[in-house]
C-alpha positions as CSV (number, residue, x, y, z in Angstrom):
1,M,-32.2,15.5,-9.8
2,N,-32.0,12.3,-11.9
3,E,-29.3,9.7,-11.9
4,R,-27.5,11.1,-14.9
5,E,-27.1,14.5,-13.2
6,L,-24.9,12.8,-10.6
7,G,-22.2,13.0,-13.2
8,E,-20.9,9.4,-12.9
9,F,-21.8,5.8,-13.2
10,E,-25.3,4.4,-13.6
11,E,-25.5,0.8,-12.6
12,V,-28.3,-1.7,-13.6
13,F,-29.0,-4.2,-10.9
14,D,-31.1,-7.4,-11.2
15,G,-31.0,-8.6,-7.6
16,E,-29.6,-8.3,-4.1
17,I,-27.6,-10.8,-2.2
18,P,-29.3,-11.6,1.1
19,V,-27.6,-10.6,4.3
20,D,-27.8,-14.0,5.9
21,K,-26.3,-15.6,2.8
22,V,-23.3,-13.2,2.9
23,A,-22.8,-13.6,6.6
24,N,-23.2,-17.3,6.9
25,D,-22.8,-19.1,3.6
26,Y,-20.6,-16.9,1.4
27,L,-18.1,-15.3,3.8
28,L,-17.5,-18.4,5.9
29,T,-16.3,-20.3,2.9
30,G,-13.2,-18.2,3.0
31,T,-13.6,-16.9,-0.5
32,G,-15.6,-13.8,0.5
33,A,-17.6,-11.3,-1.4
34,N,-16.6,-10.4,-4.9
35,Q,-15.8,-6.8,-4.1
36,E,-13.8,-6.3,-7.2
37,D,-16.9,-6.7,-9.4
38,D,-19.9,-6.1,-7.2
39,I,-19.4,-3.6,-4.4
40,F,-19.9,0.1,-5.3
41,F,-19.6,3.1,-3.1
42,D,-22.8,5.0,-2.3
43,D,-23.5,7.8,0.0
44,D,-23.3,5.6,3.1
45,G,-20.7,3.0,2.1
46,P,-20.5,-0.1,-0.1
47,N,-23.4,-2.2,-1.0
48,Q,-23.3,-5.7,-2.3
49,T,-25.3,-6.3,-5.4
50,Q,-25.1,-8.2,-8.6
51,S,-24.5,-5.9,-11.6
52,P,-25.1,-7.5,-15.0
53,A,-24.4,-4.2,-16.8
54,R,-22.8,-0.9,-16.3
55,V,-23.4,2.4,-18.1
56,I,-20.7,5.0,-17.8
57,S,-21.9,8.6,-17.9
58,P,-20.2,10.6,-20.7
59,K,-19.4,13.4,-18.2
60,I,-16.6,11.4,-16.7
61,K,-13.2,11.2,-18.4
62,C,-11.2,8.0,-18.1
63,G,-8.0,8.1,-16.0
64,I,-5.4,6.9,-18.5
65,G,-2.8,9.6,-18.3
66,N,-2.7,11.8,-21.5
67,G,-3.2,8.9,-23.8
68,S,-3.3,5.1,-24.2
69,S,-0.1,4.4,-26.1
70,G,3.5,5.6,-26.6
71,F,4.7,4.7,-23.1
72,E,8.2,5.9,-22.4
73,G,8.9,3.2,-19.8
74,K,11.0,0.5,-21.3
75,P,10.0,-3.2,-21.0
76,S,11.8,-5.0,-18.3
77,S,13.2,-8.5,-18.2
78,G,11.9,-8.6,-14.6
79,T,15.1,-9.8,-12.9
80,K,15.7,-8.7,-9.3
81,D,18.8,-6.8,-10.3
82,N,17.2,-4.5,-12.8
83,L,13.8,-3.9,-11.2
84,E,15.1,-0.7,-9.6
85,D,17.4,0.3,-12.4
86,E,15.0,0.9,-15.2
87,F,12.9,4.1,-15.3
88,F,9.3,3.5,-14.2
89,Y,8.1,7.0,-13.1
90,G,9.3,6.4,-9.6
91,I,6.8,3.6,-9.1
92,N,8.1,0.8,-6.8
93,K,8.1,-2.1,-9.3
94,Y,9.0,-4.5,-6.4
95,L,5.3,-4.4,-5.3
96,Y,4.2,-5.8,-8.6
97,K,6.7,-8.7,-9.1
98,R,5.8,-12.1,-7.6
99,D,8.3,-14.3,-5.9
100,E,8.4,-17.0,-3.2
101,R,7.7,-14.4,-0.5
102,S,4.4,-13.6,-2.2
103,E,3.1,-17.0,-1.0
104,L,3.3,-15.8,2.6
105,L,0.7,-13.1,2.1
106,P,-2.4,-13.6,4.3
107,R,-5.9,-14.4,2.9
108,T,-8.2,-11.5,2.4
109,G,-11.4,-13.5,2.7
110,T,-12.8,-11.7,-0.3
111,D,-12.1,-11.7,-4.1
112,F,-10.0,-8.6,-3.5
113,V,-6.5,-9.5,-4.7
114,L,-3.5,-8.0,-2.9
115,L,-0.4,-7.0,-4.8
116,P,2.4,-9.6,-4.8
117,H,4.4,-7.6,-2.1
118,N,3.8,-5.2,0.7
119,P,5.9,-2.0,1.0
120,E,8.9,-2.2,3.3
121,F,9.9,0.8,5.4
122,L,12.7,2.1,7.5
123,E,11.9,2.8,11.1
124,P,11.5,6.5,12.1
125,N,14.7,8.1,13.4
126,E,15.3,7.6,17.1
127,G,15.1,10.8,19.2
128,E,13.5,12.9,16.5
129,L,10.5,14.8,18.0
130,E,7.9,16.2,15.7
131,P,5.8,19.1,17.1
132,F,2.1,19.7,16.4
133,Y,1.2,21.8,13.4
134,I,0.2,25.3,14.1
135,P,-2.4,26.3,11.5
136,K,-2.8,29.9,10.4
137,Q,-5.9,31.6,11.8
138,T,-7.6,31.9,8.5
139,I,-7.2,28.2,7.5
140,L,-10.9,27.4,7.6
141,E,-11.9,30.6,5.7
142,D,-9.2,29.9,3.1
143,T,-10.3,26.3,2.7
144,L,-13.9,27.2,2.2
145,R,-13.0,29.9,-0.2
146,H,-11.1,27.4,-2.2
147,E,-14.2,25.1,-2.2
148,A,-16.4,28.0,-3.4
149,E,-14.0,28.7,-6.3
150,K,-14.3,25.1,-7.4
151,I,-18.0,25.4,-7.4
152,C,-18.0,28.6,-9.4
153,F,-15.6,27.2,-12.0
154,Q,-16.6,23.6,-12.0
155,D,-16.7,23.4,-15.7
156,M,-13.0,24.0,-15.8
157,L,-12.2,21.1,-13.5
158,M,-10.8,17.8,-14.9
159,N,-12.9,15.5,-12.7
160,R,-10.9,12.5,-14.0
161,V,-10.8,9.2,-12.2
162,V,-7.2,8.2,-12.0
163,Y,-7.4,5.3,-9.5
164,D,-10.0,2.8,-8.3
165,C,-8.9,-0.2,-6.1
166,V,-12.1,-2.2,-7.0
167,D,-13.1,-1.3,-10.6
168,N,-10.4,-2.0,-13.2
169,T,-12.5,-0.7,-16.1
170,W,-10.4,2.4,-16.6
171,M,-6.9,0.9,-16.1
172,T,-4.4,2.0,-18.7
173,P,-5.4,0.1,-21.9
174,G,-3.1,-1.6,-24.3
175,V,-0.5,-2.9,-21.9
176,V,-0.1,-6.1,-19.9
177,P,2.2,-6.8,-16.9
178,S,4.6,-8.8,-19.0
179,D,5.4,-5.7,-21.0
180,F,7.3,-4.5,-17.9
181,G,8.4,-7.9,-16.6
182,L,5.8,-7.7,-13.8
183,D,3.0,-9.8,-12.6
184,A,0.6,-6.9,-11.9
185,L,0.4,-3.2,-13.0
186,P,-0.5,0.1,-11.4
187,Y,-3.9,1.4,-12.2
188,L,-2.4,4.1,-14.3
189,I,0.8,4.2,-16.3
190,P,1.8,7.8,-17.4
191,K,2.2,8.3,-21.1
192,G,5.6,9.8,-20.7
193,K,7.8,11.9,-18.5
194,D,5.7,15.0,-19.4
195,D,2.6,13.4,-17.9
196,T,2.5,14.7,-14.3
197,T,-0.5,12.6,-13.3
198,L,0.1,11.0,-9.9
199,V,0.0,7.2,-9.9
200,F,-2.0,6.0,-6.8
201,E,-1.9,2.6,-5.2
202,S,-3.5,1.0,-2.1
203,R,-3.8,-2.6,-3.0
204,F,-1.3,-3.7,-0.4
205,E,-2.1,-5.2,2.9
206,C,-3.7,-2.7,5.3
207,G,-4.1,-0.2,2.5
208,N,-7.2,1.9,2.1
209,L,-8.0,4.2,-0.8
210,R,-11.0,3.4,-2.9
211,R,-10.8,6.1,-5.6
212,A,-8.7,9.1,-6.6
213,I,-10.2,11.8,-8.8
214,Q,-8.0,14.4,-10.4
215,I,-9.5,17.9,-10.0
216,N,-6.7,19.9,-11.6
217,D,-3.0,19.3,-12.4
218,F,-2.0,19.2,-8.7
219,E,-5.2,18.6,-6.8
220,Y,-7.0,15.3,-6.1
221,N,-10.2,14.3,-4.3
222,L,-9.9,11.0,-2.5
223,I,-12.6,8.6,-1.5
224,L,-11.8,6.0,1.2
225,K,-13.1,2.5,1.2
226,P,-15.7,1.8,4.0
227,D,-15.4,-1.3,6.1
228,Y,-16.7,-4.4,4.4
229,F,-20.5,-4.8,4.7
230,T,-20.9,-1.6,6.6
231,R,-22.2,1.8,5.6
232,G,-19.3,3.8,7.0
233,H,-16.3,3.7,9.3
234,T,-14.2,5.8,6.9
235,Q,-11.3,7.1,8.9
236,W,-8.2,5.0,8.2
237,Y,-6.2,5.8,5.1
238,Y,-3.0,4.3,3.7
239,F,-1.9,4.7,0.1
240,S,1.0,5.7,-2.1
241,V,1.5,8.1,-5.0
242,G,4.2,7.8,-7.7
243,N,5.4,10.0,-10.5
244,T,5.9,13.0,-8.2
245,R,7.4,16.4,-9.2
246,R,9.9,18.2,-7.0
247,G,8.9,21.5,-5.5
248,K,5.2,21.3,-6.7
249,E,2.5,21.8,-4.1
250,Y,-0.1,19.0,-4.3
251,R,-3.5,19.3,-2.5
252,F,-5.2,16.1,-1.3
253,N,-8.9,16.2,-0.2
254,I,-10.3,13.1,1.5
255,I,-13.9,13.8,1.1
256,N,-15.9,11.0,2.8
257,M,-14.7,11.2,6.4
258,M,-17.4,10.6,9.0
259,K,-16.4,11.8,12.4
260,P,-17.7,15.3,13.3
261,D,-14.3,16.4,14.7
262,S,-10.7,15.4,14.4
263,L,-7.3,15.8,16.0
264,Y,-6.2,17.2,12.6
265,N,-7.8,20.5,13.8
266,Q,-5.7,20.3,17.0
267,G,-2.3,20.2,15.3
268,M,-2.0,16.6,14.0
269,K,-0.3,16.2,10.6
270,P,-0.5,13.2,8.2
271,L,2.3,10.6,8.2
272,I,4.4,10.5,5.1
273,Y,7.2,8.2,3.8
274,S,9.3,9.0,0.8
275,E,11.3,6.2,-0.8
276,A,13.8,8.6,-2.3
277,T,14.3,10.3,1.1
278,A,14.7,7.0,2.8
279,R,17.4,6.0,0.3
280,A,19.2,9.3,0.5
281,K,18.9,10.2,4.2
282,K,18.0,6.9,5.8
283,K,14.8,8.6,7.1
284,G,11.7,6.7,7.9
285,W,8.1,7.9,8.4
286,F,7.7,11.6,9.3
287,R,5.0,14.1,9.8
288,D,4.5,16.6,7.1
289,G,1.9,18.7,5.3
290,S,0.6,22.3,5.4
291,D,-2.9,23.9,5.3
292,V,-4.2,20.9,7.2
293,C,-8.0,21.3,7.8
294,Y,-10.8,19.0,8.8
295,Y,-14.3,20.4,8.1
296,Q,-17.9,19.5,7.2
297,N,-18.3,19.5,3.5
298,N,-21.5,20.0,1.4
299,L,-21.7,16.3,0.5
300,K,-25.0,15.2,2.1
301,R,-25.7,11.8,3.6
302,K,-29.4,11.4,3.3
303,N,-31.0,11.2,6.8
304,A,-27.6,11.2,8.4
305,G,-26.0,14.7,8.1
306,F,-23.0,15.5,6.0
307,Y,-19.6,14.0,5.2
308,Y,-16.4,15.7,6.4
309,T,-13.2,16.5,4.4
310,L,-9.6,16.2,5.5
311,T,-7.5,18.4,3.2
312,F,-3.8,19.0,3.3
313,V,-1.0,20.3,1.0
314,V,2.3,18.5,0.4
315,R,5.4,19.7,-1.4
316,F,7.5,16.8,-2.6
317,E,11.3,16.8,-2.4
318,H,12.0,14.5,-5.3
319,D,11.1,13.9,-9.0
320,F,9.7,10.5,-9.8
321,D,9.4,9.4,-6.2
322,T,7.0,7.0,-4.5
323,V,5.5,8.6,-1.4
324,Y,3.2,6.9,1.1
325,F,0.5,8.6,3.2
326,A,-1.1,7.1,6.4
327,H,-3.4,8.0,9.3
328,C,-0.9,6.3,11.6
329,Y,2.2,4.1,11.2
330,P,1.0,1.0,9.2
331,Y,1.3,-2.3,11.0
332,T,0.3,-5.4,9.0
333,F,-0.5,-8.9,9.9
334,S,2.6,-9.9,7.9
335,R,4.8,-7.7,10.1
336,L,3.4,-9.4,13.2
337,N,4.2,-12.9,11.8
338,N,7.7,-11.7,10.9
339,F,8.2,-10.3,14.4
340,F,7.4,-13.7,15.9
341,R,9.6,-15.6,13.5
342,T,12.5,-13.3,14.4
343,L,11.8,-13.8,18.1
344,E,11.8,-17.6,17.8
345,Q,15.3,-17.5,16.3
346,R,16.7,-16.1,19.6
347,P,18.4,-18.7,21.8
348,N,16.5,-20.1,24.7
349,M,13.2,-18.5,23.6
350,Q,11.2,-21.7,24.3
351,A,11.9,-21.1,28.0
352,K,10.2,-17.7,27.8
353,M,7.6,-17.7,25.1
354,R,5.4,-20.1,23.2
355,R,2.9,-19.6,20.4
356,K,-0.5,-21.3,20.0
357,I,-3.1,-21.1,17.3
358,L,-6.2,-19.9,19.1
359,C,-8.6,-20.2,16.1
360,Q,-9.1,-19.2,12.5
361,T,-10.8,-16.1,11.3
362,I,-13.6,-15.8,8.8
363,A,-11.0,-15.6,6.0
364,L,-9.2,-18.6,7.5
365,N,-6.1,-16.7,8.8
366,N,-4.6,-18.1,12.0
367,C,-5.2,-16.1,15.1
368,E,-2.5,-16.8,17.5
369,M,-2.1,-16.6,21.3
370,V,1.3,-16.0,22.9
371,I,2.1,-17.4,26.3
372,I,5.0,-15.7,28.1
373,T,6.3,-16.9,31.5
374,N,9.2,-18.7,33.0
375,F,8.6,-22.2,31.7
376,Q,11.6,-23.6,33.6
377,Q,9.9,-23.1,37.0
378,T,8.7,-26.1,39.0
379,I,5.0,-27.1,38.6
380,E,4.3,-26.0,42.2
381,N,5.6,-22.5,41.5
382,S,3.8,-22.3,38.2
383,Q,0.5,-23.2,39.8
384,E,0.8,-20.3,42.3
385,K,1.3,-17.7,39.5
386,K,-1.4,-15.2,38.7
387,S,-2.3,-14.4,35.1
388,V,-2.3,-11.2,33.0
389,V,-4.3,-11.1,29.8
390,I,-3.6,-8.5,27.1
391,T,-5.3,-8.1,23.7
392,S,-5.1,-5.5,21.0
393,R,-6.0,-4.5,17.4
394,V,-9.7,-5.4,17.7
395,H,-10.1,-2.2,15.6
396,P,-7.9,-2.6,12.5
397,G,-7.3,1.1,11.9
398,E,-5.8,1.6,15.4
399,T,-2.3,0.6,14.4
400,Q,-0.6,2.2,17.4
401,A,-2.0,-0.6,19.5
402,S,0.0,-3.1,17.5
403,F,3.2,-1.2,18.0
404,V,2.8,-0.9,21.7
405,M,1.9,-4.6,21.8
406,E,5.0,-5.6,19.9
407,Y,7.3,-3.5,22.2
408,L,5.5,-4.9,25.2
409,I,6.1,-8.5,24.0
410,A,9.7,-7.6,23.2
411,F,10.2,-6.3,26.8
412,L,8.6,-9.4,28.4
413,V,10.9,-11.8,26.6
414,G,13.9,-9.6,27.0
415,S,16.9,-10.0,29.3
416,S,16.2,-7.2,31.8
417,A,15.7,-7.9,35.5
418,E,12.2,-6.4,35.3
419,A,11.3,-8.8,32.5
420,A,12.6,-11.8,34.5
421,I,10.6,-10.7,37.6
422,L,7.4,-10.5,35.5
423,R,8.0,-13.9,33.9
424,D,8.6,-15.4,37.4
425,K,5.5,-13.9,38.9
426,Y,2.9,-14.0,36.1
427,V,1.6,-16.1,33.2
428,F,0.9,-13.7,30.3
429,K,-1.7,-14.8,27.8
430,I,-1.6,-12.4,24.9
431,V,-3.7,-12.2,21.7
432,P,-1.8,-9.5,19.7
433,M,-4.3,-9.1,16.8
434,L,-8.0,-9.8,17.3
435,N,-9.3,-8.5,14.0
436,I,-6.8,-10.0,11.5
437,D,-9.2,-9.9,8.5
438,G,-10.0,-6.3,9.1
439,V,-6.3,-5.5,9.2
440,V,-5.5,-7.3,6.0
441,N,-8.4,-5.6,4.1
442,G,-7.7,-2.1,5.3
443,N,-10.8,-1.8,7.5
444,Y,-11.0,0.9,10.2
445,R,-13.2,-0.7,12.8
446,C,-15.1,-3.9,11.7
447,N,-14.4,-7.5,10.6
448,L,-15.6,-9.2,7.5
449,A,-19.0,-9.9,9.0
450,G,-19.4,-6.1,9.1
451,V,-19.5,-5.9,12.9
452,D,-17.5,-4.0,15.5
453,L,-15.9,-6.9,17.4
454,N,-15.6,-4.8,20.6
455,R,-19.4,-4.9,20.8
456,Q,-19.6,-8.7,20.8
457,W,-18.1,-9.8,24.1
458,Q,-21.4,-10.5,25.9
459,D,-22.4,-13.3,23.5
460,P,-19.9,-13.7,20.7
461,S,-20.7,-16.0,17.7
462,R,-18.3,-18.8,17.0
463,K,-18.8,-18.3,13.3
464,L,-19.1,-14.6,12.9
465,H,-16.8,-13.5,15.7
466,P,-14.4,-16.4,16.1
467,T,-11.5,-14.5,17.6
468,I,-13.7,-13.0,20.3
469,Y,-15.5,-16.2,21.0
470,H,-12.3,-18.2,21.5
471,T,-10.5,-15.4,23.4
472,K,-13.4,-15.2,25.8
473,Q,-13.4,-19.0,26.3
474,M,-9.6,-18.9,26.9
475,I,-10.1,-16.2,29.6
476,K,-12.9,-18.1,31.3
477,K,-10.6,-21.2,31.5
478,I,-7.8,-19.1,33.0
479,R,-10.2,-17.7,35.6
480,E,-11.1,-21.3,36.7
481,E,-7.4,-22.1,37.2
482,R,-5.9,-19.0,38.6
483,E,-6.5,-15.3,39.5
484,I,-6.5,-12.8,36.7
485,V,-4.8,-9.8,38.1
486,L,-5.2,-7.7,35.0
487,F,-7.0,-7.6,31.7
488,C,-6.1,-4.9,29.2
489,D,-7.3,-4.3,25.7
490,I,-5.1,-1.8,23.8
491,H,-6.8,0.7,21.5
492,G,-6.2,3.9,19.6
493,H,-8.2,7.2,20.1
494,S,-8.9,9.6,17.3
495,R,-10.3,12.6,19.2
496,K,-8.3,12.9,22.4
497,N,-4.6,13.4,23.1
498,N,-2.3,11.5,25.5
499,I,-2.7,7.9,26.6
500,F,-5.1,6.9,29.4
501,F,-7.2,4.0,30.8
502,Y,-10.9,3.3,30.7
503,G,-11.8,1.1,33.6
504,C,-14.8,-0.1,35.6
505,S,-16.0,1.3,38.9
506,G,-18.7,0.1,41.2
507,K,-17.8,-3.2,42.9
508,D,-14.9,-2.0,45.1
509,T,-15.6,0.8,47.6
510,K,-11.8,1.3,48.0
511,K,-11.5,2.2,44.4
512,R,-8.7,-0.3,43.8
513,E,-9.3,0.0,40.0
514,H,-7.6,3.3,40.2
515,V,-4.3,1.9,41.6
516,I,-2.7,0.8,38.2
517,P,-3.7,4.0,36.4
518,L,-2.2,6.1,39.2
519,L,1.0,4.1,39.2
520,M,1.1,4.4,35.4
521,S,0.8,8.2,35.7
522,K,3.9,8.2,37.9
523,N,5.9,6.1,35.5
524,C,4.9,7.4,32.1
525,E,5.5,11.0,30.8
526,V,2.6,10.9,28.3
527,F,0.0,9.1,30.5
528,S,-2.9,11.3,31.6
529,Y,-4.8,10.2,34.7
530,K,-7.2,13.1,34.3
531,D,-8.4,11.6,31.0
532,C,-9.1,8.2,32.5
533,S,-12.7,7.2,32.8
534,F,-14.3,4.5,34.9
535,A,-17.9,4.9,33.8
536,L,-20.2,2.0,33.0
537,Q,-22.4,3.1,30.1
538,K,-25.2,1.0,28.9
539,D,-24.2,1.1,25.2
540,R,-20.7,-0.2,26.3
541,E,-22.0,-3.3,28.0
542,A,-20.8,-5.6,25.2
543,T,-17.2,-4.2,25.2
544,A,-14.4,-6.4,26.5
545,R,-13.7,-4.2,29.4
546,I,-17.2,-4.2,30.9
547,A,-18.4,-7.7,29.8
548,L,-15.4,-9.4,31.4
549,W,-15.5,-7.2,34.5
550,R,-19.1,-8.1,35.0
551,E,-18.8,-11.8,34.3
552,L,-15.5,-12.6,35.8
553,S,-15.1,-10.0,38.5
554,I,-11.7,-8.8,37.3
555,I,-11.1,-5.6,39.2
556,N,-8.3,-4.4,36.9
557,C,-10.2,-4.6,33.7
558,Y,-9.1,-1.8,31.3
559,T,-9.0,-0.4,27.8
560,L,-5.7,1.4,27.2
561,E,-6.3,4.3,24.8
562,I,-3.5,5.8,22.8
563,S,-4.0,9.0,20.9
564,F,-3.5,9.1,17.1
565,S,-1.9,12.5,17.6
566,G,0.3,13.0,20.7
567,S,0.5,14.6,24.1
568,D,-0.8,17.9,25.4
569,Q,1.0,17.8,28.7
570,G,4.4,17.3,30.4
571,K,7.7,16.7,28.8
572,Y,6.3,15.9,25.4
573,Q,3.6,18.5,25.3
574,F,2.4,19.2,21.7
575,I,4.6,16.5,20.3
576,H,3.4,13.8,18.0
577,F,3.6,10.2,19.2
578,N,6.2,8.2,17.4
579,L,7.6,4.7,17.6
580,P,10.2,5.5,20.3
581,L,7.4,6.9,22.4
582,F,5.2,3.8,21.8
583,R,8.2,1.8,23.1
584,E,8.4,4.0,26.1
585,M,4.6,3.4,26.8
586,A,5.1,-0.4,26.6
587,N,8.1,-0.3,28.9
588,T,6.4,1.8,31.5
589,F,3.3,-0.4,31.3
590,C,5.5,-3.3,32.2
591,Q,7.3,-1.3,34.9
592,T,3.9,-0.5,36.4
593,L,3.1,-4.2,36.6
594,V,6.4,-4.7,38.4
595,D,5.5,-2.0,40.9
596,Y,2.0,-3.4,41.4
597,G,3.3,-6.8,42.3
598,D,6.4,-5.7,44.2
599,P,6.6,-7.4,47.6
600,D,7.8,-4.0,48.9
601,Q,4.4,-2.2,48.5
602,R,5.6,1.3,49.3
603,K,4.6,2.7,45.8
604,V,1.2,0.9,46.0
605,N,0.6,2.1,49.5
606,A,1.4,5.7,48.6
607,V,-1.2,5.4,45.8
608,L,-3.8,3.9,48.1
609,E,-3.3,6.8,50.5
610,E,-3.8,9.2,47.6
611,I,-7.0,7.4,46.6
612,D,-8.2,7.7,50.3
613,Q,-7.7,11.4,50.1
614,M,-9.6,11.6,46.9
615,I,-12.5,9.6,48.4
616,L,-12.6,12.0,51.3
617,K,-12.7,15.0,48.9
618,N,-15.4,13.2,46.8
619,Q,-13.2,13.5,43.6
620,F,-14.4,10.2,42.1
621,N,-17.9,11.3,41.1
622,N,-16.7,12.6,37.7
623,A,-14.5,9.6,37.2
624,D,-17.3,7.1,37.8
625,R,-19.6,9.1,35.6
626,G,-17.2,9.6,32.7
627,G,-13.7,10.8,33.5
628,M,-11.5,12.7,35.9
629,G,-12.0,15.6,33.6
630,G,-15.7,15.0,33.4
631,D,-15.8,14.9,29.6
632,A,-15.3,11.3,28.5
633,L,-18.9,10.2,28.3
634,D,-19.4,11.3,24.7
635,D,-16.4,9.5,23.3
636,E,-15.6,6.7,25.6
637,D,-14.0,3.4,24.4
638,S,-12.1,4.3,21.2
639,D,-13.8,7.6,20.5
640,Y,-17.3,6.4,19.7
641,S,-19.5,9.4,20.2
642,N,-23.2,8.9,21.2
643,D,-24.3,10.3,17.9
644,E,-22.2,7.7,16.0
645,V,-23.6,4.9,18.0
646,Q,-27.1,6.0,17.3
647,L,-26.4,6.5,13.6
648,E,-25.1,3.0,13.5
649,N,-28.2,1.7,15.3
650,E,-30.3,3.4,12.7
651,A,-28.2,2.0,9.8
652,A,-27.9,-1.6,10.9
653,P,-30.8,-3.1,12.8
654,G,-29.8,-5.9,15.2
655,K,-27.9,-6.3,18.4
656,G,-25.7,-3.4,19.1
657,G,-26.6,-1.9,15.8
658,N,-23.8,-3.8,14.1
659,A,-25.6,-6.4,12.0
660,P,-24.5,-6.4,8.3
661,L,-26.7,-4.2,6.2
662,L,-27.0,-4.4,2.5
663,V,-29.5,-2.1,0.7
664,G,-30.8,-2.4,-2.8
665,K,-29.9,0.4,-5.1
666,N,-26.7,2.3,-4.8
667,D,-24.6,5.0,-6.5
668,D,-21.0,6.1,-6.1
669,I,-19.7,9.3,-4.6
670,M,-18.5,11.1,-7.7
671,P,-16.7,14.3,-8.5
672,Q,-19.8,16.4,-9.3
673,M,-21.4,15.4,-6.0
674,M,-18.8,17.3,-4.1
675,L,-19.6,20.4,-6.2
676,K,-23.4,20.2,-6.5
677,S,-24.2,18.3,-3.2
678,P,-27.1,16.4,-4.7
679,Q,-29.6,14.4,-2.8
680,L,-28.1,10.9,-2.9
681,L,-30.2,7.9,-4.0
682,E,-31.0,5.8,-1.0
683,P,-34.1,3.7,0.0
684,T,-36.3,5.2,2.6
685,P,-35.5,3.5,6.0
686,D,-38.1,1.7,7.9
687,N,-37.3,3.7,11.0
688,A,-37.6,7.2,9.4
689,P,-39.3,8.9,12.4
690,R,-36.4,7.9,14.6
691,E,-34.0,9.3,12.1
692,R,-35.8,12.6,12.1
693,S,-35.5,12.7,15.8
694,L,-31.8,12.0,15.5
695,N,-31.3,14.8,12.9
696,K,-33.0,17.2,15.2
697,K,-30.7,16.2,18.0
698,K,-27.6,16.6,15.8
699,K,-28.7,20.1,14.8
700,I,-28.9,21.2,18.4
701,V,-25.4,19.8,19.1
702,L,-24.0,21.7,16.1
703,K,-25.5,24.9,17.3
704,K,-23.9,24.5,20.7
705,K,-20.5,23.4,19.5
706,P,-19.1,26.8,18.6
707,Q,-19.8,28.1,22.1
């Protein structure tokens, strides 16, 4: 199969930007890579090249609605009062109009330009519980049948690119932002009210949607943007659609997912936010969608298996609405800054909390540390305090970690008796967002150097991993001054339900590392002790949990994992997690610290007796090998399966398999590829024999899985 048979772009390249230049000279200037012009999506992610020319295949139709002129939307004067009044196909014009608040947007570190504003959302309704989705038994058969029909009748498909967050070549021609009183425009502006094409958008902070391809009137194939300078990590999505039609069923297919399994097949539904519903019913984010299915598609990754598709159907409630979709509740860097500004306006906050700039990221955003304690105590009392260190959001797509962190901070600076006890007893050093650049750019796992920061704790680079380097130095300094009673790094988990700890076992024969998890299980309805793991796997040695445990001998050194989905036990069995439940998790975490440090050690002693009984019954073998349930080895530490780690090692040579990798020639995933499943163009890797071995291993796993 030649290039033209791929049915899409053909690029002509005259050179390749060296990896070391991107990582050291180009990115560190704070300007970043010119992704808007130079990064294209191939079968394994984006590749950075210089493209002096582009040739567009005649098989692809440009996404410009039903024409390029005769727009029904009337030009706007652009004043604040009339932005919402004039008809604009339900598109939120506020996102495209610059004002003084636009200056507060964070730096992307790349040439990728954010819209002037981020969307603003109502909080989900308190007390509203959303059960898991129960799919019909034939959902997989029906989905595959639908795929087969598209293959059989592919000549009848539209295959029209209607959105691309990087390539502006096909934006609606003939109009400029000033025609509508705006400073930026959506990728597509419908020709008129009869044009039912959805208007996609993801160029806001934390957004992730690379491309949308219209298959038919009400079905779209979506391609996610891989993490910068990596060949994958496509899991997080966050985008909006405008120009909706009430009562119509729309099918969305995200076709370049990479994980072999997903909680979507266990009842998880996408998160949705409707601006019209929010205005009419004061309703925030909610779970919705039908015919939800996650499956391996026929889009082949050369030498690395196949991609996976997440498909779901949505019936919109309003005409000309703007509707947002997300993998989890979005939490931006801007929200974090607004949260701290609000806290600092409270009276007497300086006596409880102080902020300090820890360092700057690659993109020159400020990474802050928050210190929470009773600052009015005497020096003698302060010196006797122990320390608690908490970090989160090292993986940008795990947004639930930021919500739990926000609620945890709010509890610690609150007026409750428990909060006062904790401030009197401990000095809390908190780094609420370790991977700011990844959050801003909509990454799922990596930073702008293309590395997983939670694999860099053994020997972090001051230039490439500045937040990890300075956080580790801060923790070392604390350890010299006082005892660290707890370190906790908050994460999200995409393949297991509940919340649970990963800890470290081996140095303490009394198993004291189990005390806090057991106390947490008594306090929190959605905490699962059986899902906890205390294994020390070799490929996790550079994680925060294990590296700090080894170097600083912190007994209570944990990763707190929070499911993207919900709980499968107890009071909230088969209920999706929501913001009130995240708040409950944060509050019970703090209550557990109160119990752990309580002078009346009855609760702790009861747990120690329980641990002694478990030791006598030899029940810790599974926990030390990989989990109380014995099944955590394959996806420990934020659901990184062994296969994924090996694939990453194959793709990116270097320490931990996370070095930035840029290959020479590349091609985009295009509409016809989903139908014809062509062999994608990719250079032959240097370690081909190892990849053949890996493929063989994966085939065995796939055969065993249905059993």
